[in-house]
N, C-alpha and C positions, 0 to 999 in steps of 0.2 A: 491422527493428529498430531503435527511433531511440538515441538516445542512454543513456537515464536506464537499458532495459533490457538495453543493453552494460557500465556501469558497476555494476549490481545485480549481474548474472554475474559479473563479473569480483571485485566484492567478493565475493559468496557462495562464492565456490573457493578463495579464498584460506580462508576459517573452515575447523577440524577439523567433522565432521557437527557436534559435540555444541552446540559453538559455534553455527554456523549456527541448528540444531533448534530450541535456547535462541532466538534473538535473531528469531527468524522466530514460535514462537510466542509471545514476547509482543510481538505486534503484536498490533494491533487489526482484527478482521473488512477489516473498510471499508477499511483501508489498503493492509492486502496484495490483497484486492479492485480495486481501482482503480489500484497500480501494474500490477499483472503486467495490465494491458488494453490493454501496446502489444505484452506479446509473443506471440508467437506456441504452439501449441500445444505445443510440445515442452520450450519455454525455463519456459512457465508448470509443467509436468508441473519438471521437474526444483526450482524451487522449492516445488511444493507437495506433496513424497515428503516433507520435510522436517514436514510436521502430522500431527498424529493425524486419525484419521478422520473422529474431533468437529466437530473444527478447521476440516478440508474441506470438511466442508459447510457449513455455517456459511460459508467463504468462498468455497462454491458457487453458496449460495440468497442473498450478498449480489452477487454475477456479476451472479443472474439480474434482478437488483431495477434494478444497476443498466442492466441493456440496456434496459431499459422507460421509463427516463429519461434528457430530454437535459444532460449534464456537463458545464458548461462543463471547458472547457482547462486553465484553472488548477488547479481539483482535484483533477486527475488529476497533474500536474505539486507539489501537495506530499503527496502520499501516497508517490506517489517519489522523491520528496528525505527524506522523514520515515520512510522504509522502509531507504532507506538512511543515513542517521542512526542506524536502530535497532542497522544489518549492523554497521555500521563501530564500534560504541558509542559513539557523541558524544554521545547521547540515549537520554533513560531511554522505552521503547513509554509509561510514563502520558503522556507530554508536557511533561513536568516545564521545558521550552524555549519553551514557547509566549511569548508578548510579553509578554503580560497576568501570567505567572505564574502563573496559578489552578493549573498541576498538571496539568491533565487539556486531549486534548486535542482539535481541535471535529471533536464527530463527525457533525456535522446535512451534509447534501449539495445544496446549495437550486439545485431545476430550472431550467435557463433558460425565462426565459418572452421567451418574444418582443414584449411591452408593456411588460416592465423597459430601462430601461437597461444596455446589458450593462455587465459586470465588466468590471476592470481589472487 
């Protein structure tokens, strides 16, 4: 388990069950799926039990899609940071804290292409 996973679980445990559910349910499926990648099965289950069956199905589908892609580590870190912000209430799940001020978080994953220069 990495530092993000430890921090996410610590923050989750500080919330009331209703707060945790509301904040996780308001987070985009892709962000949850990416952020949970660093956790083992038991830790993921601790997060996922707050989700409705439909949202959990969508997160599982997203994780299956992501398992077939080569995703840059920066995407995983950004998703964990976004989930942490959502859980702490320091950012809205709609991504209004984006630098561009567009009000939407970036939902596109750019898979790693060996012919393209690496992202920094």
